[in-house]
Backbone bond lengths (Angstrom), bond angles and torsions (degrees), N, CA, C in turn:
res aa  C-N    CA-C-N  psi(-1)  N-CA   C-N-CA  omega(-1)  CA-C   N-CA-C  phi
1 X - - - 1.471 - - 1.551 112.81 -
2 X 1.355 118.79 -46.23 1.479 117.74 175.88 1.471 113.12 -55.90
3 X 1.434 115.54 -38.63 1.439 119.89 -178.17 1.507 110.68 -62.84
4 X 1.343 116.78 -39.63 1.477 122.51 -178.49 1.515 108.59 -65.56
5 X 1.350 117.79 -45.19 1.448 121.56 -178.58 1.533 110.36 -64.62
6 X 1.329 115.02 -40.14 1.483 118.09 176.56 1.470 114.55 -62.07
7 X 1.374 115.53 -38.61 1.441 118.35 178.02 1.502 111.61 -69.88
8 X 1.322 119.22 -32.34 1.466 121.22 178.16 1.516 109.89 -67.03
9 X 1.332 115.39 -45.38 1.435 119.93 -178.62 1.539 109.21 -65.28
10 X 1.283 120.35 -40.22 1.493 124.58 175.81 1.547 110.62 -60.64
11 X 1.330 117.10 -39.42 1.468 119.18 179.85 1.526 111.47 -67.37
12 X 1.365 114.17 -42.17 1.449 118.02 177.70 1.498 112.45 -62.20
13 X 1.339 116.35 -44.50 1.443 122.10 179.93 1.521 110.82 -62.41
14 X 1.315 115.32 -41.60 1.506 119.61 -176.18 1.496 110.59 -62.51
15 X 1.319 119.27 -35.66 1.468 123.73 -174.61 1.566 110.55 -94.74
16 X 1.338 117.54 2.41 1.428 118.72 -177.56 1.540 109.38 -75.24
17 X 1.316 117.25 129.02 1.432 120.06 178.59 1.541 112.13 -117.41
18 X 1.309 115.79 146.28 1.434 122.49 177.38 1.588 107.91 -104.57
19 X 1.342 115.18 121.83 1.441 120.34 -173.43 1.527 112.03 -127.21
20 X 1.244 118.09 161.90 1.488 126.22 165.63 1.506 107.59 -105.15
21 X 1.342 115.33 139.55 1.457 118.44 -172.99 1.508 112.04 -158.03
22 X 1.381 112.76 154.95 1.481 121.59 165.34 1.519 107.97 -105.90
23 X 1.316 116.72 141.88 1.405 122.60 172.89 1.549 109.82 -83.84
24 X 1.343 119.06 114.06 1.419 122.38 -176.48 1.518 111.34 -85.21
25 X 1.354 115.50 -37.69 1.442 120.70 -178.11 1.516 107.70 -166.57
26 X 1.289 116.57 166.34 1.492 120.63 174.10 1.486 109.69 -148.33
27 X 1.306 116.84 160.19 1.442 123.41 171.88 1.497 112.72 -148.74
28 X 1.283 117.16 143.56 1.487 120.32 -179.57 1.490 110.49 -74.47
29 X 1.331 114.71 148.01 1.478 119.35 -179.12 1.573 105.42 -137.91
30 X 1.335 114.43 122.11 1.462 117.89 -179.25 1.523 109.89 65.87
31 X 1.345 116.08 -152.19 1.394 120.96 -174.41 1.554 114.53 -87.83
32 X 1.294 116.91 -23.53 1.456 120.07 -173.29 1.536 117.40 -139.72
33 X 1.322 115.84 -7.34 1.480 120.42 -172.66 1.552 107.96 -96.09
34 X 1.303 111.83 172.98 1.451 121.02 -179.92 1.510 111.04 -150.90
35 X 1.316 117.01 135.30 1.528 123.90 174.32 1.490 105.13 -104.18
36 X 1.397 113.63 130.19 1.415 120.65 -175.34 1.490 112.91 -126.71
37 X 1.377 114.92 132.73 1.420 121.09 173.32 1.553 110.39 -89.78
38 X 1.309 117.03 124.18 1.459 121.57 -171.52 1.528 110.82 -122.79
39 X 1.303 116.49 144.88 1.470 119.88 170.98 1.558 105.14 -116.73
40 X 1.331 114.93 106.92 1.494 120.95 -174.14 1.497 110.30 -101.30
41 X 1.322 116.55 149.92 1.425 121.23 176.78 1.561 111.89 -67.40
42 X 1.340 114.61 -33.12 1.459 119.39 -173.30 1.505 112.60 -85.05
43 X 1.361 120.24 -37.08 1.443 122.23 -173.16 1.536 112.65 -123.37
44 X 1.304 119.60 5.20 1.412 119.35 -176.10 1.502 112.25 74.27
45 X 1.317 117.60 -144.89 1.444 122.13 -177.83 1.550 111.11 -81.89
46 X 1.359 115.93 136.04 1.381 120.05 176.42 1.552 109.31 -154.78
47 X 1.337 116.93 164.87 1.451 122.29 177.81 1.528 109.50 -111.06
48 X 1.303 113.71 138.72 1.471 120.01 179.33 1.501 112.77 -123.89
49 X 1.324 115.74 148.99 1.461 123.11 176.00 1.502 109.38 -106.89
50 X 1.292 118.97 118.50 1.462 124.08 -176.19 1.519 107.18 -107.62
51 X 1.335 116.57 95.40 1.467 119.16 -178.54 1.534 110.81 -72.23
52 X 1.327 115.18 130.75 1.403 119.78 179.80 1.546 117.30 71.43
53 X 1.323 114.52 15.20 1.483 117.94 -168.83 1.574 109.73 -69.40
54 X 1.272 120.05 -28.09 1.456 121.21 178.31 1.486 114.91 -74.16
55 X 1.378 115.75 -13.77 1.432 120.75 179.50 1.507 114.77 -112.67
56 X 1.354 115.05 -18.30 1.445 119.35 -175.14 1.526 113.32 -97.19
57 X 1.316 117.73 98.38 1.435 121.78 179.63 1.560 108.52 -75.13
58 X 1.284 117.48 -29.03 1.507 120.42 -174.25 1.509 110.38 -71.88
59 X 1.381 118.05 -41.76 1.469 118.50 -173.25 1.528 111.24 -87.01
60 X 1.333 118.58 -29.33 1.456 119.04 -174.76 1.550 113.48 -126.39
61 X 1.344 118.04 -40.08 1.440 119.28 -176.52 1.471 113.57 53.59
62 X 1.387 121.19 -132.65 1.418 123.35 176.80 1.494 115.55 -90.07
63 X 1.349 116.32 10.58 1.465 120.73 -171.09 1.545 114.13 -68.53
64 X 1.241 120.27 -15.34 1.497 122.73 -178.83 1.503 115.00 -98.20
65 X 1.377 115.68 12.64 1.417 119.47 174.78 1.510 113.22 -73.05
66 X 1.339 116.13 147.40 1.489 119.95 -177.16 1.539 112.23 -54.99
67 X 1.268 115.19 143.68 1.503 129.56 -174.76 1.544 115.87 53.33
68 X 1.327 116.92 17.92 1.441 120.08 169.98 1.534 110.33 -71.22
69 X 1.331 118.28 146.40 1.442 121.87 176.12 1.547 106.04 -107.85
70 X 1.300 115.47 125.43 1.490 121.01 -168.89 1.495 111.62 -136.50
71 X 1.372 112.20 159.61 1.475 123.31 160.54 1.464 106.51 -101.09
72 X 1.348 119.54 134.35 1.440 119.20 -178.46 1.542 110.46 -140.61
73 X 1.276 114.41 160.90 1.457 123.34 174.64 1.544 108.90 -121.17
74 X 1.352 113.78 130.60 1.456 117.77 -176.77 1.542 111.80 -151.17
75 X 1.267 115.50 159.47 1.436 121.61 170.90 1.534 106.36 -94.75
76 X 1.336 116.01 104.35 1.444 120.43 -170.58 1.550 109.32 -84.09
77 X 1.362 112.65 129.00 1.425 118.90 176.47 1.555 108.26 -153.12
78 X 1.296 115.44 157.57 1.475 121.65 178.62 1.508 111.96 -59.54
79 X 1.340 114.50 135.83 1.486 117.13 178.79 1.467 112.23 100.54
80 X 1.371 114.57 -85.81 1.435 120.55 -176.52 1.544 110.23 -136.53
81 X 1.254 118.39 107.87 1.431 122.38 177.67 1.491 113.32 -73.61
82 X 1.352 119.34 159.22 1.452 120.74 178.26 1.527 110.06 -106.47
83 X 1.357 113.83 115.17 1.467 118.46 -178.24 1.527 108.36 -79.83
84 X 1.305 118.57 132.65 1.427 123.30 -178.26 1.568 112.19 -101.59
85 X 1.409 115.36 -40.14 1.427 119.36 177.50 1.479 106.61 -167.83
86 X 1.352 114.83 162.34 1.478 121.46 -177.93 1.534 109.00 -149.50
87 X 1.300 114.87 141.45 1.454 122.60 176.01 1.543 112.21 -124.55
88 X 1.265 115.73 137.07 1.481 121.36 -174.45 1.537 109.45 -74.15
89 X 1.305 116.84 129.77 1.445 122.23 162.14 1.464 111.54 -87.05
90 X 1.365 116.30 -51.04 1.454 121.18 170.47 1.530 109.37 -157.65
91 X 1.322 116.44 146.24 1.447 122.51 173.95 1.533 111.28 -100.29
92 X 1.327 115.64 3.69 1.500 120.09 -178.67 1.547 111.61 54.21
93 X 1.349 114.47 66.71 1.493 116.11 -177.33 1.498 114.68 -63.87
94 X 1.339 114.53 -26.37 1.472 118.57 178.06 1.564 113.08 -66.13
95 X 1.305 113.83 -35.80 1.455 119.78 175.62 1.552 109.92 -66.75
96 X 1.316 114.55 -47.38 1.486 118.83 -173.49 1.543 111.58 -69.12
97 X 1.254 118.04 -10.08 1.483 122.04 -178.97 1.518 113.64 -90.53
98 X 1.365 116.57 -5.77 1.452 120.18 -178.17 1.469 112.97 -138.12
99 X 1.326 116.43 128.39 1.502 118.76 -175.64 1.543 111.92 -62.40
100 X 1.300 117.28 -38.45 1.464 118.62 178.90 1.546 112.40 -61.86
101 X 1.313 116.74 -43.73 1.500 120.51 174.89 1.495 112.72 -64.46
102 X 1.314 116.88 -38.38 1.472 120.04 178.42 1.524 107.92 -62.23
103 X 1.344 117.79 -44.27 1.455 121.31 -177.14 1.540 108.90 -61.89
104 X 1.323 118.67 -46.68 1.488 121.74 179.27 1.524 109.74 -64.39
105 X 1.303 118.28 -42.35 1.455 118.45 179.74 1.486 117.41 -64.13
106 X 1.364 114.05 -40.61 1.491 121.27 174.89 1.515 110.56 -62.01
107 X 1.353 115.85 -43.95 1.446 120.88 -178.67 1.519 112.34 -63.59
108 X 1.356 116.23 -42.98 1.471 119.53 177.98 1.507 111.93 -61.20
109 X 1.335 117.13 -44.05 1.449 121.85 179.16 1.496 112.03 -63.88
110 X 1.385 117.93 -37.42 1.402 121.41 -179.95 1.551 110.55 -69.67
111 X 1.323 119.10 -39.00 1.440 120.53 175.17 1.510 109.71 -56.83
112 X 1.310 117.39 -47.86 1.460 119.46 -178.70 1.543 112.05 -63.00
113 X 1.331 115.50 -40.79 1.456 119.88 178.63 1.518 112.25 -63.38
114 X 1.313 118.14 -42.88 1.445 121.40 -172.61 1.499 113.15 -82.73
115 X 1.338 119.25 -27.38 1.447 122.85 -169.80 1.501 115.78 -103.56
116 X 1.324 117.91 -17.17 1.463 119.25 -177.36 1.530 111.38 -91.88
117 X 1.364 115.95 148.84 1.476 117.73 176.04 1.523 109.91 -74.94
118 X 1.297 117.01 154.77 1.460 119.42 179.74 1.519 109.21 -81.39
119 X 1.361 114.77 138.09 1.436 122.40 172.74 1.495 116.05 75.93
120 X 1.381 116.57 17.57 1.478 118.87 178.32 1.533 108.35 -116.67
121 X 1.342 115.97 116.29 1.463 121.71 176.64 1.504 113.73 -54.95
122 X 1.308 118.30 131.60 1.503 121.58 177.68 1.491 105.30 -138.73
123 X 1.320 116.23 77.29 1.491 120.30 -178.06 1.495 114.54 -62.07
124 X 1.318 118.68 -33.56 1.500 120.77 177.08 1.479 110.86 -65.10
125 X 1.320 117.39 -39.91 1.470 120.58 178.16 1.517 111.11 -69.83
126 X 1.286 115.65 -35.91 1.490 121.68 176.95 1.482 108.68 -59.10
127 X 1.371 120.08 -47.01 1.396 123.76 179.55 1.535 113.73 -67.41
128 X 1.370 115.32 -34.65 1.419 119.14 177.07 1.528 110.41 -65.03
129 X 1.334 117.04 -47.45 1.487 119.31 179.73 1.489 110.88 -61.94
130 X 1.353 117.51 -38.41 1.458 121.12 178.28 1.577 110.39 -61.29
131 X 1.322 115.47 -45.38 1.477 120.53 -177.32 1.538 111.22 -65.99
132 X 1.405 114.85 -37.15 1.458 116.83 -178.29 1.536 111.31 -73.29
133 X 1.298 118.20 -39.03 1.503 121.11 178.52 1.508 109.83 -67.86
134 X 1.304 118.25 -35.69 1.490 121.13 176.49 1.512 109.15 -64.67
135 X 1.337 118.13 -41.82 1.424 122.78 178.54 1.533 110.45 -62.12
136 X 1.335 117.37 -47.04 1.417 120.54 177.49 1.535 112.69 -62.57
137 X 1.311 115.33 -34.40 1.449 120.27 178.38 1.511 114.07 -64.69
138 X 1.393 115.81 -23.88 1.435 121.19 -178.66 1.554 110.78 -78.60
139 X 1.294 118.46 -4.54 1.451 122.12 176.32 1.542 112.72 101.65
140 X 1.369 116.51 13.44 1.438 120.79 -175.59 1.512 106.34 -118.43
141 X 1.361 114.72 118.49 1.478 119.32 175.90 1.523 108.39 -145.65
142 X 1.309 117.07 115.23 1.450 122.35 176.86 1.499 110.10 -144.98
143 X 1.373 114.93 171.45 1.426 121.15 -176.12 1.537 111.66 -71.02
144 X 1.337 117.79 -29.78 1.488 114.98 178.09 1.476 113.41 -61.90
145 X 1.339 117.37 -40.04 1.467 121.19 179.37 1.531 110.30 -72.41
146 X 1.345 116.39 -31.88 1.480 119.96 176.72 1.539 107.81 -63.20
147 X 1.344 116.86 -44.96 1.497 117.27 -178.34 1.502 109.55 -68.90
148 X 1.324 121.31 -34.44 1.440 122.52 173.36 1.482 112.48 -59.49
149 X 1.310 118.88 -44.88 1.490 122.16 174.54 1.478 110.79 -57.73
150 X 1.358 118.27 -46.69 1.452 123.24 -177.37 1.523 113.60 -60.22
151 X 1.337 116.48 -48.63 1.466 119.56 -176.07 1.499 110.96 -69.64
152 X 1.309 118.39 -33.84 1.466 120.84 175.64 1.517 113.09 -71.80
153 X 1.313 117.16 -35.70 1.483 120.57 172.21 1.499 112.24 -62.32
154 X 1.376 116.95 -47.19 1.447 118.81 176.71 1.497 113.08 -61.13
155 X 1.328 115.80 -37.98 1.480 120.64 179.52 1.543 110.77 -63.13
156 X 1.327 116.36 -46.59 1.449 120.57 -179.84 1.513 112.70 -61.53
157 X 1.322 114.09 -38.97 1.479 118.11 -177.68 1.552 113.27 -83.86
158 X 1.312 117.03 -1.65 1.439 119.41 -178.63 1.517 116.57 78.52
159 X 1.356 115.53 21.04 1.451 120.80 -177.01 1.531 111.44 -108.82
160 X 1.302 117.48 0.70 1.510 122.79 -173.63 1.541 109.09 -59.45
161 X 1.345 117.45 133.12 1.475 121.12 173.55 1.541 107.76 -70.13
162 X 1.317 115.23 151.67 1.485 122.23 177.28 1.500 109.18 -68.06
163 X 1.364 118.80 110.77 1.411 123.03 -173.06 1.544 114.41 -93.20
164 X 1.329 115.96 -23.93 1.467 118.98 -175.68 1.517 114.46 -104.94
165 X 1.317 118.32 -8.45 1.454 118.78 -175.61 1.485 111.22 -160.19
166 X 1.271 120.01 155.55 1.433 126.48 178.67 1.549 112.65 -55.83
167 X 1.313 114.71 129.62 1.494 117.98 -176.03 1.512 111.62 -70.85
168 X 1.317 119.30 -9.91 1.482 121.32 -179.13 1.552 113.17 -105.97
169 X 1.303 117.80 -49.36 1.453 118.83 179.65 1.529 115.65 -104.12
170 X 1.369 114.22 -10.75 1.458 118.78 175.96 1.502 116.70 80.94
171 X 1.387 116.55 0.78 1.464 118.65 -176.73 1.536 108.97 -72.47
172 X 1.394 113.29 147.80 1.466 119.16 -178.56 1.522 111.65 -66.97
173 X 1.295 116.20 141.53 1.480 119.62 -179.11 1.501 111.70 -71.36
174 X 1.373 116.87 -32.33 1.430 119.15 -178.93 1.525 111.74 64.45
175 X 1.370 113.92 -151.10 1.478 118.25 179.57 1.516 114.08 -83.38
176 X 1.290 117.73 -4.49 1.464 118.64 -179.57 1.526 111.66 -85.11
177 X 1.278 120.28 -9.02 1.420 122.09 176.23 1.519 109.25 76.57
178 X 1.365 113.65 -159.38 1.459 121.31 -173.09 1.541 108.69 -132.74
179 X 1.360 113.82 160.10 1.468 122.24 171.93 1.475 108.80 -106.34
180 X 1.356 119.23 117.42 1.434 123.03 -178.98 1.464 112.61 -83.06
181 X 1.334 116.93 130.81 1.469 121.29 177.05 1.584 108.28 -101.28
182 X 1.320 114.51 177.36 1.459 117.52 174.19 1.514 111.28 -57.51
183 X 1.286 116.37 138.99 1.497 121.85 -179.50 1.545 111.74 89.64
184 X 1.317 116.60 -0.86 1.509 118.16 -179.98 1.511 113.91 85.71
185 X 1.330 118.94 11.72 1.482 121.30 179.03 1.568 106.80 -71.42
186 X 1.325 114.89 133.38 1.465 119.45 -179.83 1.520 110.12 -107.54
187 X 1.337 117.48 126.68 1.420 122.62 -176.46 1.511 110.12 -125.08
188 X 1.331 115.58 154.50 1.500 120.73 173.31 1.499 108.02 -81.39
189 X 1.360 117.53 173.74 1.436 123.72 -176.61 1.534 113.68 -74.86
190 X 1.335 115.20 -11.04 1.411 118.30 176.37 1.543 111.51 -82.89
191 X 1.324 114.71 -29.30 1.475 121.20 -177.37 1.521 113.45 -96.11
192 X 1.299 115.19 -10.40 1.520 119.60 179.01 1.479 108.17 -146.44
193 X 1.348 115.24 145.26 1.430 121.47 -179.89 1.540 109.59 -106.62
194 X 1.343 115.54 -10.01 1.479 118.42 -177.87 1.549 105.77 -149.71
195 X 1.314 112.07 165.98 1.466 121.06 -177.68 1.512 113.02 143.70
196 X 1.291 118.05 170.11 1.457 121.08 -178.57 1.536 109.03 -78.23
197 X 1.337 115.43 123.99 1.452 118.41 -176.00 1.566 108.36 -71.06
198 X 1.307 115.51 127.77 1.487 122.41 172.62 1.517 106.64 -118.63
199 X 1.314 115.20 115.84 1.474 121.03 -171.75 1.525 111.22 -69.42
200 X 1.361 114.07 157.81 1.451 118.47 178.58 1.528 110.41 -64.33
201 X 1.313 117.91 -31.75 1.479 120.21 177.21 1.505 111.26 -62.82
202 X 1.336 117.95 -41.89 1.498 119.89 176.09 1.509 112.67 -63.87
203 X 1.352 115.78 -40.05 1.447 119.27 -179.80 1.520 111.21 -67.13
204 X 1.358 117.26 -40.20 1.467 119.78 178.98 1.523 111.03 -67.84
205 X 1.286 117.23 -35.03 1.505 121.67 179.11 1.549 109.74 -65.22
206 X 1.308 117.56 -39.27 1.428 119.99 179.17 1.539 110.54 -71.62
207 X 1.333 116.29 -38.13 1.487 119.40 175.85 1.557 109.67 -61.05
208 X 1.318 116.40 -41.47 1.473 120.12 177.38 1.483 114.20 -59.43
209 X 1.375 116.25 -30.63 1.471 120.42 175.89 1.485 113.37 -66.66
210 X 1.333 116.19 -23.10 1.485 120.60 -179.64 1.552 111.58 -80.79
211 X 1.347 116.24 -14.61 1.412 121.56 -172.01 1.524 111.91 -92.31
212 X 1.290 118.52 -7.45 1.454 120.36 -178.03 1.548 110.49 -133.70
213 X 1.296 119.70 150.73 1.463 123.84 174.61 1.515 109.99 -104.09
214 X 1.314 117.48 6.78 1.464 119.90 -179.49 1.497 111.84 -103.98
215 X 1.316 114.72 121.65 1.452 121.81 174.41 1.517 111.00 -72.62
216 X 1.365 116.30 153.67 1.404 121.85 -179.72 1.512 116.22 85.04
217 X 1.384 115.48 4.20 1.457 119.86 -175.76 1.526 110.92 -100.98
218 X 1.312 119.45 -16.60 1.479 121.74 -176.81 1.530 111.97 -102.95
219 X 1.346 116.36 128.46 1.431 122.19 -177.97 1.505 110.52 -109.79
220 X 1.310 117.93 128.09 1.455 124.62 177.65 1.515 109.56 -115.58
221 X 1.328 118.54 136.33 1.429 119.42 170.29 1.513 107.85 -81.49
222 X 1.328 118.76 171.11 1.417 122.68 -173.93 1.495 117.71 -53.61
223 X 1.346 116.24 -50.80 1.441 118.43 -179.64 1.542 113.55 -70.22
224 X 1.316 117.42 -36.39 1.392 122.41 177.59 1.549 110.62 -62.41
225 X 1.322 118.49 -44.06 1.445 123.41 176.47 1.506 112.26 -64.32
226 X 1.283 116.13 -41.06 1.459 120.87 -178.88 1.571 110.73 -62.09
227 X 1.335 113.88 -48.18 1.480 116.87 -179.08 1.520 112.67 -69.70
228 X 1.289 115.56 -37.94 1.496 118.93 173.86 1.536 110.96 -60.32
229 X 1.257 116.62 -39.57 1.481 122.47 176.81 1.525 112.52 -62.98
230 X 1.321 118.04 -41.77 1.441 121.76 176.92 1.544 110.91 -59.28
231 X 1.288 114.08 -46.26 1.459 120.02 -178.15 1.557 110.37 -65.89
232 X 1.367 116.20 -45.12 1.461 118.13 179.75 1.576 111.78 -63.25
233 X 1.361 115.15 -42.16 1.431 115.43 -178.44 1.526 112.73 -64.40
234 X 1.312 115.52 -38.18 1.438 120.61 179.68 1.532 110.41 -66.94
235 X 1.296 116.76 -41.28 1.476 122.57 -177.79 1.491 111.22 -67.84
236 X 1.323 116.99 -45.58 1.435 124.16 179.07 1.561 112.13 -61.02
237 X 1.333 111.65 -47.96 1.511 115.82 -177.95 1.513 114.40 -61.90
238 X 1.343 113.37 -27.10 1.479 117.32 -179.84 1.522 112.06 -69.26
239 X 1.292 117.27 -28.39 1.438 121.47 -170.69 1.586 112.68 -102.43
240 X 1.319 114.34 4.63 1.464 116.70 175.82 1.531 111.41 -120.75
241 X 1.344 115.36 132.08 1.473 119.90 -177.67 1.553 107.30 -80.12
242 X 1.298 119.29 -10.36 1.497 121.39 -175.19 1.520 106.73 -123.99
243 X 1.366 113.50 151.16 1.439 121.08 174.67 1.518 108.89 -73.56
244 X 1.296 117.29 140.01 1.501 121.15 178.57 1.521 108.00 -75.59
245 X 1.327 114.00 113.25 1.449 120.85 -174.50 1.562 112.59 -67.76
246 X 1.356 114.44 -29.45 1.442 119.05 -176.61 1.534 113.71 -81.86
247 X 1.349 116.49 -9.31 1.497 121.81 -173.06 1.544 109.48 -65.91
248 X 1.321 117.45 -40.82 1.481 118.98 -179.45 1.509 111.39 -62.06
249 X 1.332 116.28 -41.81 1.421 123.52 177.58 1.538 111.42 -60.86
250 X 1.361 114.05 -43.91 1.469 119.66 178.82 1.491 111.15 -67.08
251 X 1.274 119.44 -37.59 1.491 122.42 178.89 1.476 109.93 -68.94
252 X 1.365 120.28 -34.38 1.429 120.94 175.82 1.552 111.27 -64.62
253 X 1.328 114.16 -41.75 1.479 118.01 178.99 1.520 111.47 -65.15
254 X 1.324 115.85 -39.92 1.497 118.82 179.85 1.482 108.52 -63.70
255 X 1.331 116.87 -37.97 1.463 120.62 -176.03 1.514 112.69 -71.10
256 X 1.340 117.68 -26.60 1.442 118.64 178.18 1.521 112.97 -92.32
257 X 1.337 116.36 1.42 1.417 120.34 177.61 1.491 115.55 80.10
258 X 1.345 115.21 16.82 1.492 121.15 -177.09 1.510 110.82 -97.31
259 X 1.339 118.66 -6.35 1.444 117.67 -177.28 1.509 111.93 -80.23
């Protein structure tokens, strides 16, 4: 019997991995357990089962709270990994102190959870999420940075709309801008006779967001931001099978001027 137990412990230890991760969401399971959606640097998005997490302050503490950045140990497997322990890198206290920042942070995590494939490492997206949450933590949260996060996320995932030329004929939009079709497809006036007008200024502003990794550097005027937002909302909605639950909360915060 001792030999069997030793072999079991050895097997668990052998498959134990140390990862860096963001907590995208969590849900309670049973009386004391928790299921956590994680975005890891090493494996991309995965789900983990944290046995006794709601009772064990020593192994998990506050580390499984949404948008926490953590170091964790788990037994990685397809479907549902087994979380062994987690240590907090940061809980982003600056975000948690402001409703607008909370709304933006939850929305960013939900985009990553709903749009990324399971089990595929996406280190560029991991760094983008880290940079955005750090920016929100500094006390700055506005729709310009939200749109910058969105267009870079779409770009990394290969979902970005064609911003500089017609997606059908390839002709340059020039100063006439583009006509947006359902799904966020952008067409020139030769390939489409109708659609939502997206100005060249809005297109150039989104292109400029792809040229920097620093939030807070891009300035949008009111109309430019409005049209960029229409395009981003349409494009994001096309690639998600589910409605973004945090979007209503975010829109309420933007409406009250707290974003």
